[in-house]
C-alpha beads as a LAMMPS data file, in Angstrom:
LAMMPS data file: protein, C-alpha beads

255 atoms
254 bonds

1 atom types
1 bond types

-500.0 500.0 xlo xhi
-500.0 500.0 ylo yhi
-500.0 500.0 zlo zhi

Masses

1 110.0

Atoms # bond

1 1 1 -268.334 113.253 326.594
2 1 1 -269.676 109.366 325.477
3 1 1 -269.343 106.743 328.487
4 1 1 -270.479 103.828 326.898
5 1 1 -269.607 101.722 329.513
6 1 1 -271.084 103.927 331.169
7 1 1 -274.379 104.273 333.096
8 1 1 -276.913 107.783 333.462
9 1 1 -280.032 108.425 333.685
10 1 1 -281.272 109.802 330.639
11 1 1 -284.573 112.520 330.904
12 1 1 -287.375 112.357 328.720
13 1 1 -289.725 115.085 330.873
14 1 1 -291.131 116.828 333.902
15 1 1 -294.043 117.138 335.426
16 1 1 -295.628 117.472 338.464
17 1 1 -295.369 115.179 341.550
18 1 1 -293.912 114.000 344.558
19 1 1 -294.800 110.302 344.277
20 1 1 -292.314 107.414 343.477
21 1 1 -293.486 105.754 339.584
22 1 1 -293.014 103.140 337.197
23 1 1 -294.599 103.950 332.994
24 1 1 -293.620 100.694 332.015
25 1 1 -289.950 98.930 330.000
26 1 1 -290.279 102.146 328.205
27 1 1 -287.191 103.190 327.983
28 1 1 -284.930 104.324 324.642
29 1 1 -282.371 102.364 323.664
30 1 1 -284.138 99.043 323.340
31 1 1 -283.078 96.796 326.814
32 1 1 -286.435 97.699 327.948
33 1 1 -285.576 100.237 330.426
34 1 1 -288.415 101.228 333.429
35 1 1 -289.185 104.852 332.254
36 1 1 -290.404 105.787 336.815
37 1 1 -289.353 108.762 338.604
38 1 1 -286.857 111.006 340.153
39 1 1 -288.787 113.013 342.913
40 1 1 -288.114 116.255 344.479
41 1 1 -289.680 119.301 346.199
42 1 1 -293.292 118.998 343.971
43 1 1 -291.025 117.615 341.318
44 1 1 -290.159 114.748 339.450
45 1 1 -288.117 113.510 336.012
46 1 1 -288.859 110.671 334.124
47 1 1 -285.634 108.818 332.851
48 1 1 -284.321 105.459 332.203
49 1 1 -281.296 104.118 333.148
50 1 1 -278.958 104.855 329.837
51 1 1 -275.944 104.119 328.805
52 1 1 -273.461 107.997 329.257
53 1 1 -273.350 108.861 324.825
54 1 1 -275.257 110.214 322.530
55 1 1 -277.846 108.911 320.419
56 1 1 -278.590 108.692 316.618
57 1 1 -281.195 110.693 315.364
58 1 1 -282.643 108.035 313.241
59 1 1 -286.901 106.604 314.105
60 1 1 -286.778 103.840 316.278
61 1 1 -284.914 106.448 318.759
62 1 1 -286.835 108.890 318.263
63 1 1 -290.601 106.877 318.405
64 1 1 -288.420 105.901 321.806
65 1 1 -288.286 109.443 322.952
66 1 1 -291.805 110.844 322.317
67 1 1 -293.802 106.874 323.581
68 1 1 -292.033 107.261 326.425
69 1 1 -293.667 111.030 326.586
70 1 1 -296.928 110.375 325.116
71 1 1 -297.159 107.464 328.282
72 1 1 -297.014 110.167 331.087
73 1 1 -298.369 112.557 329.303
74 1 1 -301.566 110.607 329.821
75 1 1 -301.841 110.683 333.307
76 1 1 -299.979 114.754 333.813
77 1 1 -299.173 117.737 331.833
78 1 1 -295.635 117.354 330.997
79 1 1 -292.578 119.418 329.858
80 1 1 -290.844 117.687 326.946
81 1 1 -286.909 118.220 327.302
82 1 1 -284.304 118.078 324.220
83 1 1 -284.096 114.625 322.331
84 1 1 -280.091 112.923 323.968
85 1 1 -280.152 114.379 327.607
86 1 1 -278.299 112.542 329.999
87 1 1 -277.800 112.545 333.393
88 1 1 -274.638 111.221 335.647
89 1 1 -276.673 110.933 338.387
90 1 1 -280.220 110.721 340.633
91 1 1 -278.613 113.186 342.196
92 1 1 -277.922 115.019 339.846
93 1 1 -281.201 114.981 338.379
94 1 1 -282.189 116.044 341.991
95 1 1 -279.586 119.459 341.873
96 1 1 -281.683 120.192 338.968
97 1 1 -285.065 119.653 339.872
98 1 1 -283.983 121.516 342.823
99 1 1 -282.066 124.671 341.137
100 1 1 -284.760 125.384 337.702
101 1 1 -287.400 123.926 340.156
102 1 1 -289.151 127.661 340.349
103 1 1 -288.845 127.543 336.129
104 1 1 -290.010 124.275 335.442
105 1 1 -293.245 125.399 337.698
106 1 1 -293.441 128.568 336.054
107 1 1 -293.388 126.336 332.777
108 1 1 -295.827 123.120 333.912
109 1 1 -299.029 126.499 335.502
110 1 1 -297.971 128.028 331.830
111 1 1 -299.079 124.090 330.118
112 1 1 -302.185 122.709 332.493
113 1 1 -305.082 122.184 331.324
114 1 1 -303.542 122.592 327.814
115 1 1 -302.807 120.636 324.085
116 1 1 -301.038 120.105 321.543
117 1 1 -302.781 119.903 317.834
118 1 1 -301.750 119.283 314.671
119 1 1 -302.948 120.003 310.897
120 1 1 -301.561 119.762 308.131
121 1 1 -303.170 120.163 305.114
122 1 1 -302.177 119.522 301.527
123 1 1 -303.980 120.295 298.026
124 1 1 -305.116 116.503 295.686
125 1 1 -302.985 117.406 292.782
126 1 1 -305.327 116.134 289.928
127 1 1 -308.296 118.269 290.672
128 1 1 -306.399 121.768 292.712
129 1 1 -304.176 121.646 288.460
130 1 1 -308.030 121.327 287.431
131 1 1 -309.632 124.145 289.630
132 1 1 -305.775 126.292 288.078
133 1 1 -307.194 126.394 284.601
134 1 1 -310.380 126.940 285.249
135 1 1 -309.988 130.108 287.651
136 1 1 -307.160 131.708 285.932
137 1 1 -307.553 132.969 281.992
138 1 1 -304.457 133.595 280.749
139 1 1 -304.215 131.116 281.447
140 1 1 -306.331 128.599 280.082
141 1 1 -305.385 130.725 276.453
142 1 1 -302.239 130.252 276.505
143 1 1 -302.717 126.635 276.680
144 1 1 -305.556 126.582 274.079
145 1 1 -303.965 128.581 271.548
146 1 1 -300.848 126.733 272.023
147 1 1 -302.894 123.229 271.817
148 1 1 -302.489 122.071 268.153
149 1 1 -299.084 123.525 267.399
150 1 1 -295.641 121.003 267.402
151 1 1 -293.955 121.180 270.547
152 1 1 -290.642 122.605 269.195
153 1 1 -292.328 125.586 268.543
154 1 1 -294.031 126.204 271.682
155 1 1 -291.048 125.771 274.455
156 1 1 -291.257 129.448 275.281
157 1 1 -295.370 128.954 275.621
158 1 1 -294.395 126.775 278.239
159 1 1 -292.386 127.737 280.232
160 1 1 -294.710 130.732 280.847
161 1 1 -297.245 128.399 280.728
162 1 1 -295.414 127.156 283.424
163 1 1 -294.589 130.707 285.504
164 1 1 -298.016 131.084 285.723
165 1 1 -299.120 128.014 287.191
166 1 1 -296.346 128.136 289.377
167 1 1 -297.825 131.909 290.548
168 1 1 -301.106 130.668 290.850
169 1 1 -299.718 126.999 293.258
170 1 1 -298.906 130.086 295.128
171 1 1 -301.421 132.283 295.227
172 1 1 -303.771 129.752 295.991
173 1 1 -301.018 128.258 299.175
174 1 1 -302.340 132.421 300.156
175 1 1 -305.622 132.114 299.753
176 1 1 -305.886 128.375 301.391
177 1 1 -303.949 129.227 304.184
178 1 1 -305.091 132.207 305.405
179 1 1 -308.292 131.391 305.949
180 1 1 -306.946 127.888 308.024
181 1 1 -305.036 129.794 309.691
182 1 1 -307.964 132.697 310.282
183 1 1 -310.752 129.949 310.673
184 1 1 -308.041 128.261 314.322
185 1 1 -305.687 131.168 315.657
186 1 1 -308.917 132.473 317.745
187 1 1 -309.954 128.803 319.355
188 1 1 -305.584 128.082 320.381
189 1 1 -303.609 130.236 322.773
190 1 1 -300.182 129.638 320.671
191 1 1 -299.918 128.242 317.133
192 1 1 -296.779 127.051 315.174
193 1 1 -296.863 127.809 311.659
194 1 1 -294.079 124.594 310.362
195 1 1 -291.858 124.251 307.093
196 1 1 -293.993 123.079 304.117
197 1 1 -292.557 120.714 301.374
198 1 1 -293.267 120.234 297.947
199 1 1 -295.764 122.387 295.903
200 1 1 -298.695 121.508 297.286
201 1 1 -298.557 121.326 300.374
202 1 1 -300.644 123.833 301.954
203 1 1 -299.841 124.186 306.174
204 1 1 -297.621 122.519 308.710
205 1 1 -298.918 123.373 311.861
206 1 1 -299.378 123.109 315.650
207 1 1 -301.918 125.119 317.853
208 1 1 -301.551 125.023 321.900
209 1 1 -305.383 124.632 322.771
210 1 1 -307.717 124.745 325.859
211 1 1 -309.280 121.428 327.281
212 1 1 -312.449 122.702 326.688
213 1 1 -311.685 124.581 324.085
214 1 1 -310.923 121.317 321.905
215 1 1 -314.931 120.000 321.066
216 1 1 -315.112 123.559 318.911
217 1 1 -311.762 123.699 317.695
218 1 1 -312.789 119.328 316.744
219 1 1 -316.448 121.649 315.185
220 1 1 -313.793 123.368 313.798
221 1 1 -311.935 121.158 311.680
222 1 1 -314.096 118.862 310.584
223 1 1 -316.711 122.406 308.800
224 1 1 -312.899 122.768 307.052
225 1 1 -312.739 119.836 305.525
226 1 1 -316.111 120.099 304.768
227 1 1 -316.100 123.340 302.091
228 1 1 -312.797 122.256 301.152
229 1 1 -312.494 118.000 301.489
230 1 1 -312.981 117.820 297.358
231 1 1 -309.081 119.554 296.450
232 1 1 -308.082 119.345 299.901
233 1 1 -306.028 116.630 302.551
234 1 1 -306.214 117.188 305.930
235 1 1 -304.384 115.111 308.521
236 1 1 -305.747 116.114 312.010
237 1 1 -303.761 115.213 315.155
238 1 1 -304.787 115.497 318.599
239 1 1 -302.844 114.849 322.100
240 1 1 -299.610 114.878 321.736
241 1 1 -296.554 115.650 323.550
242 1 1 -296.363 119.789 323.637
243 1 1 -293.041 120.022 321.786
244 1 1 -293.572 122.825 319.892
245 1 1 -294.351 124.288 323.001
246 1 1 -291.985 123.296 325.048
247 1 1 -288.648 121.445 324.506
248 1 1 -286.701 121.973 327.613
249 1 1 -282.529 122.790 327.602
250 1 1 -280.477 121.091 330.213
251 1 1 -276.940 121.625 329.936
252 1 1 -276.138 119.113 332.851
253 1 1 -272.630 119.691 333.007
254 1 1 -273.444 122.609 334.058
255 1 1 -275.043 121.210 337.796

Bonds

1 1 1 2
2 1 2 3
3 1 3 4
4 1 4 5
5 1 5 6
6 1 6 7
7 1 7 8
8 1 8 9
9 1 9 10
10 1 10 11
11 1 11 12
12 1 12 13
13 1 13 14
14 1 14 15
15 1 15 16
16 1 16 17
17 1 17 18
18 1 18 19
19 1 19 20
20 1 20 21
21 1 21 22
22 1 22 23
23 1 23 24
24 1 24 25
25 1 25 26
26 1 26 27
27 1 27 28
28 1 28 29
29 1 29 30
30 1 30 31
31 1 31 32
32 1 32 33
33 1 33 34
34 1 34 35
35 1 35 36
36 1 36 37
37 1 37 38
38 1 38 39
39 1 39 40
40 1 40 41
41 1 41 42
42 1 42 43
43 1 43 44
44 1 44 45
45 1 45 46
46 1 46 47
47 1 47 48
48 1 48 49
49 1 49 50
50 1 50 51
51 1 51 52
52 1 52 53
53 1 53 54
54 1 54 55
55 1 55 56
56 1 56 57
57 1 57 58
58 1 58 59
59 1 59 60
60 1 60 61
61 1 61 62
62 1 62 63
63 1 63 64
64 1 64 65
65 1 65 66
66 1 66 67
67 1 67 68
68 1 68 69
69 1 69 70
70 1 70 71
71 1 71 72
72 1 72 73
73 1 73 74
74 1 74 75
75 1 75 76
76 1 76 77
77 1 77 78
78 1 78 79
79 1 79 80
80 1 80 81
81 1 81 82
82 1 82 83
83 1 83 84
84 1 84 85
85 1 85 86
86 1 86 87
87 1 87 88
88 1 88 89
89 1 89 90
90 1 90 91
91 1 91 92
92 1 92 93
93 1 93 94
94 1 94 95
95 1 95 96
96 1 96 97
97 1 97 98
98 1 98 99
99 1 99 100
100 1 100 101
101 1 101 102
102 1 102 103
103 1 103 104
104 1 104 105
105 1 105 106
106 1 106 107
107 1 107 108
108 1 108 109
109 1 109 110
110 1 110 111
111 1 111 112
112 1 112 113
113 1 113 114
114 1 114 115
115 1 115 116
116 1 116 117
117 1 117 118
118 1 118 119
119 1 119 120
120 1 120 121
121 1 121 122
122 1 122 123
123 1 123 124
124 1 124 125
125 1 125 126
126 1 126 127
127 1 127 128
128 1 128 129
129 1 129 130
130 1 130 131
131 1 131 132
132 1 132 133
133 1 133 134
134 1 134 135
135 1 135 136
136 1 136 137
137 1 137 138
138 1 138 139
139 1 139 140
140 1 140 141
141 1 141 142
142 1 142 143
143 1 143 144
144 1 144 145
145 1 145 146
146 1 146 147
147 1 147 148
148 1 148 149
149 1 149 150
150 1 150 151
151 1 151 152
152 1 152 153
153 1 153 154
154 1 154 155
155 1 155 156
156 1 156 157
157 1 157 158
158 1 158 159
159 1 159 160
160 1 160 161
161 1 161 162
162 1 162 163
163 1 163 164
164 1 164 165
165 1 165 166
166 1 166 167
167 1 167 168
168 1 168 169
169 1 169 170
170 1 170 171
171 1 171 172
172 1 172 173
173 1 173 174
174 1 174 175
175 1 175 176
176 1 176 177
177 1 177 178
178 1 178 179
179 1 179 180
180 1 180 181
181 1 181 182
182 1 182 183
183 1 183 184
184 1 184 185
185 1 185 186
186 1 186 187
187 1 187 188
188 1 188 189
189 1 189 190
190 1 190 191
191 1 191 192
192 1 192 193
193 1 193 194
194 1 194 195
195 1 195 196
196 1 196 197
197 1 197 198
198 1 198 199
199 1 199 200
200 1 200 201
201 1 201 202
202 1 202 203
203 1 203 204
204 1 204 205
205 1 205 206
206 1 206 207
207 1 207 208
208 1 208 209
209 1 209 210
210 1 210 211
211 1 211 212
212 1 212 213
213 1 213 214
214 1 214 215
215 1 215 216
216 1 216 217
217 1 217 218
218 1 218 219
219 1 219 220
220 1 220 221
221 1 221 222
222 1 222 223
223 1 223 224
224 1 224 225
225 1 225 226
226 1 226 227
227 1 227 228
228 1 228 229
229 1 229 230
230 1 230 231
231 1 231 232
232 1 232 233
233 1 233 234
234 1 234 235
235 1 235 236
236 1 236 237
237 1 237 238
238 1 238 239
239 1 239 240
240 1 240 241
241 1 241 242
242 1 242 243
243 1 243 244
244 1 244 245
245 1 245 246
246 1 246 247
247 1 247 248
248 1 248 249
249 1 249 250
250 1 250 251
251 1 251 252
252 1 252 253
253 1 253 254
254 1 254 255
């Protein structure tokens, strides 16, 4: 329940540490609350003071949540905790760390030496449609056939061309996505394909990669960019918290 007049502890992530630490005034809510550790038996929760409320999923709140985890991740392996997780006090946090110690420790061991790398691939629209017209003869022939006819007499054909282009576009997305994934998946411990939006987005994916394989992964992304950069825009994001592979759900009221 929300208790806006009562202070609690907002939990960002779990790390392996037994040392009290402060990471700066990075707390959620715009009050410049200190981000610090609450330790118990070799584990620590990274927290800040916060009213016991439900934060909205507005951009500022989400950025504050993620930025705090990114700060800690510069020094530690992190287990991100779900947005909006607030405990009553430090005593409750220590109880959580004690009860779920083995679960947290196992997950930290699983994530040790690994990082999340994100990749989005999007067709360059003008070049894509030009290539489709050149590559798919049936579309090209029908388009040329109706080019000189009045628009009012070609409604059916233009609708047909639209369906053909849509089918060709889906085919091109599948071909490109397969080649990208076939290139990168062998270098990753795990991967997740996220939802795409729009007609020209090929892929939005996250890869969990061992640090020693990151240089090779970087090279493969660079090779894909050199091979397809004329028609595909790649957006490559490295070293981000493993949100796609760990999102601890801690129901604080159950402890």
